[in-house]
N, C-alpha and C positions, 0 to 999 in steps of 0.2 A: 177645359178646366183649368187649365194654367190662367189664362186671359181672368179667368173669376178669381182666382186664387191671390194674382197680383190688386185686383181691386177689391178686396177683402184686406191685405197686408196694405194697402194706399188709405183705406180708410182708418185702419188702425193707429197709421201712424200720425192722421189727422187727428183721431180722438185722442192718444196718448199728450200731444203735444198741446190741443186745448183745456188737457186735465192740468197740464205744467202751469199754463197760462192762467187758469183760473183760482188759484191758489191768489190766497191775501197777501200782498205788497205790504212793504216796509213803507213806513212812513219813515221820508228825509229828515223832518224835522224832529225827528224823538233820537236821531243820532248827531253826533259831535260833529266837527268840523273836519276830524282826522279819522273817523271812521267814514264820512262821506268822499275822502280823498280813498276809502281804501286799503284803510292800516287797522291791523291788528294787535293787540297789545299797547304797554304804552310806551309810545312811538314819540321820542323830542326833538328829532331832527333830521332831516331826510337831503342826501342830493343826487340828486338824477339827472343823470347826463343820457340825452340822446341822441343817437349815433346815426351818420347814413352809411350805408355798406358801400364798397368798389368793389369790379371783380380786377381782379390782375392776376395774368398769368394762370388761370384757372384757380384762383385761393381768394377768397371774402374775405377783405379788411376794412376797420371801420375809414373811415374820411371824415368829413363837417361834423364835427360835434356841440349841443346846446346843450348848456345845464343853467340847471334851475336849484334854488336852497328853498324848503321849507322848517321852519322852527314849531312846537307846539308846545303850550305850557300843560299844566298836570291833568287842567281839565278837558285839555285835547283840543282847543282852540287855537288856532292857525294865529302864532303871534309876528311871522313874517312869511311871505311866499313872493321870492324872485321870479321877474319872467323867464324865460328860457331864453338866455344870450347866447348868441355866438359870437365868441370873445375874437378881435383880431388884430391886427397891427395898424390900423388906424379907427380903430373903433369897436362899435360891438353893433348886431342887428339883431331884432328880435324877433324868434318866429313861432309858430303856434304849437302845441304839445297837446296831443290827444292822450287822453286818459285810461281808454278802452275799459271801464265800471262802470258800473251801476248798481247801487248799494239796495235800488228797489228789487232788482234781480236776482237776489239774494235767494234759494232753497234751502230748505232743510235736509233735501235727500236729491243727490245726482245731479246732472244737469237741469238747465231749464231754455227750450229756446221760445223765441217769442217772433213773432210774423208779422209785418207790413203788406197788407193785402191790396194796399193801393199801388205802391211802388215793386211790389212781387220781392221783398228782400224779407230774409230771415236773419237774425242773431245769436248764437249761442252762447250762454253763458256756463261758467262753472258753479258750484255752490256757494261762493264766495261772491260772485258777483264776476268777477274780471270775463272778458270776452274772449270766445277760444276759437273763433269762426264769424266769417259772415258772407252772404253768399246772395245767390237768386233762388227763390221757390214757386214750384207751380201747384196751387191747392195742398201744397202742405207739405208738398215734397220737395227735396231740396235738388236739383237739378245743374246749379253752379257755386262751388264753392271760389270765395272772390279775395277773401282774405282769412291767413292762419294766423293762432299766435300762439308761441309755445312759453311757458314759465318757467324759472327755474326758483325756487323756495327757501329760504332761512328754516330754522329749527321754530321761528315763532308764527311759521304760515304767511310771510310777507316776502313777497315777488321779490327776488335782488336781481335778474335777470329777464327778461323779455324781446322773443325774437317773433319781427313782423315778418308774414313772407306774401306778398301780392302777387296778384293775374297780374303779370308781365308779358308780352312779347318778345320773343327772343327768336332768333333765325326765323323767324316768318310762323310761327308758334307759340301761343300761350299759354306758359309756365306758371305754377307758384312756384317765386322766387324769393330769395330772402333781402330785403330793403332797408330793414333799422333793427337795430337792435338798442335798447334803454337799459342802463345801469344803476341799481341802487345802494348807496351807502347809507346803512341806517344805523340810530343812536338810539339805544333805548336806554328808559331811567334809569337802571339797575345796570347800566354797562361799569363794569370796574377798570380804574385809572391802570394803566401798567408805568412800567419805567420806559422810558426810551432811551434804548442803545443800539448805535449802528450795529449793523452785522461783522462779526467776524469773520472779513472776507479771505478768502485761502492766496497764496501767494501767487497763484495761476491769475486769479481775478485782477489782484494788483495791478498785476505787469500786461494787462488785456491793453491796446493802442487801437484808436480806433481807426476802421479804415475809409473813414468819411475824413475827408482833409475839411480842415477848418476854414473855409475861405467864407466871404460877405457872406455869399447865396445861402450858402450850409448856416448858417449861423441864424440869418436871418429867419431861415425856416423851421430853426428849432425853437425860435423866441415865439413863430406862429403857432407851432407844436404847442408849447407849455404856456401860452396865453390860454387855446381852447381846451387842454387837458388837465392844467395842473395849476392853474391859478384859480381854480375854485378855494382849494385849501391852501396851498402855499401864498397864495396872493398876487398879484401882479408883477409885485417888483422884490416877491420871494420872501417877505418877511413872515409869511404865513399867521396875517392878520385878517382872518373875514370872518362871516356871519357864521359858515358852519364850521372852522376850525375852532372857534369859542367853544361852542356846544359839543366837542367830540372829548373825551374823557382823556386820553392821549393825544396831546397836541404834535400838528405836522411838524417837522424839522424847520428849523430857521435857514433856509437856505444860505441865507449872507452870514453863517455863524462860523468860527475859525473851524470847528469838527467837521462840515461840510468842505471847507476849503481847503481842510487835510486831506477829502479824499481822492483817487486819480480818478482819471476818467474811466477806467477798467468796474473801478467798484460803485463808480453812481451808476453806469451804463447797467450793472448788474443790480441792481435797488432799483432801479426803472422799468427794467424787464422780469424782473422775480416778483417785485414788490416786499413790502415791511409788512409781515402778518402782525406784531405788534401796536402799530400806529395803525393798522386798518389801509394803509395805501395798496391799491388794488397794482399787479403786475399785466404790463402791457404787451408781452409774450401773446403771440397769436393774435392779437388786439392790432397791432401796427406793425409794420413792416418793418425790420432788422436795421437797415439805414435808415428808417426815420426815429427809430430807439437813439441811434447814433448820433443823430443830428440833435436831438431833447438833451442827451449827456454832456457833448458840446456846450451846447448852451447853458446847462445847469453849473458846469465846471466856470465858465466865465463868470458867470453872474457870482458865484462865491468868491472867486480869485480877488473880482474889482471891488468886492468890499472889505477884504483880507488886506489889499495894499492898494497905493496911487496907479494911477495908471503906469508912470512912467515906470516903474520896477515890473509892473505884469507885462509890459511892452518885451521888457530884457529877460525878465525869467520863464514867462509860460510859452509853452508850445503852442497856445491858441491866442492870437492874436489880438490887438485891441480892434476893435468896429472903427472906421470913419462912419461920418456923417451918410445915411442911407440917401441914395437917392431916389427920388418921388418916382412910382411905380407907375410903368407906362399905360394909361388911360385910354380906354374903350367909350365910346358913346353907343345907345340904342334907343331909338324910338318907341317909347312906351304909351300905350292908351287903355283903358279900362275906368271901372268904377268903383268910387268909395264904398267899402262895405261897411268900414268902423274908422274911428278917431279915437287915438290914442294923446291926447295933448300932453296929460304929464311926461309918456315915455316919448315925445317928439315923434309918433311915428302913424302910419295911415296903414288900413290894409286895403288892398284894391284888388276888386276882381279884374283881372288885366288879360288881356288879347295876347295870340304868340308875339314876342319879341324875336324877331327877326333876325337868326343868327347867334340867338342867345338863349335862349329858354320858351317851351311853350308857354301856354293859355293854363294860368291857376288862379289861385287867390292867398296873395303873402303878405307879410309886413312889409313897408318900407319904410327909411327915415327920412324926416321933415324938419330940417334943420332953420329953415325958414320960417319964422315965427306968422310972419304977414299973411304969407299964403294958408298955413294951419290954422289960423284963427278964421279966414273966408270961408273955409270949406264945410259941407255938412254930407251926412250920410247920403248916399243917392247921386253927389256929383259926379260927372263926367268928367275926365281931365284926360290931359294929353301932357306927356314929359318927356326929358332925356335923363334916360339911364345912364348916371357914370359908374363904368366898374374897373377897377384898379383888384393889384394884389392889396387884399386884408381890406377892402375896404368898397363902399357903394354909394351912390346916394342921387337923388332926384335934384334937377335941376331946369328950368325954364317951364314951370309947371303953368298950364293954362286949362281953369275951369272953363269947361264947354257949356 
């Protein structure tokens, strides 16, 4: 009897899944580009940050971050979409971004499950077309969850935080572990411009002193953090002249202004840690380590002081020393072998499906900078290559590229 009941339950699940999949799909051609990107309402600008998670002392914190800005006009057409860039001290690298959204999977009622019977995979979507989970199935019955996605939504129904957990091996066992988080800062057409004023910090906050020394190494680490975490809004030089800043109703602070120069390192630390609600600046508490936030604060303090006075005055008056010219980062070289799967000549990069890079990273498919225009001009999709991958702190490049 129990066996019979289980069989009936299995068949019922298959019938329900088939019923979900039999609903008429939405024609993507009938949607605006904004809707195809998964947005609800009159969204005009979006800053998306994809961050990789790292486990430290039993706590998950954000490590490397890639950012992209998208701008829409009133009709929902994209007028700008920048690639997802990991900004580094020596340049930047382009990384892929997974949308985890399918407008054709939208349903008027509840969730929808689609089945891939060739590869025995399933995907579950919510009622808006956002992916909830992926995994393996057998005759319609879920057998293994390989990906789980959690969302936090704003009042308009657009997600502003997305957490991905993937099936990962740890301590000899496979389990779903958080691997990536995406944050969205969304500007709507009816957003109200607010008067920006720096927070009135307490005397205790003003007197806070950094427990992190203002060494050359720490300041360079602060600069690297600034380029990844802050430059999409504040600009790489701190003057807040970026595409997303232009779309914001309340502009980000110009970090070279006298107002910022007048802030103490404790006040800057608190602003980065807690965020500034009026401008929409997020707080990095629980996202970065406290040490990383202090390094950021020290770098911003240096940036603002340098703009407010000359280097001589700064060296005499500021507890933050002027930096000597940075020494070239120690470089390591690895042999990379793989196949070209995509060529993006305008970005001067190629996507390579590569073998394991021994001593550096496992086999995967990812983009690499390709600055040698002669080699870039000769490459074709499908070419097999061998090259030297040069890796330093904040940079990487391909050298000695040979087309097989």
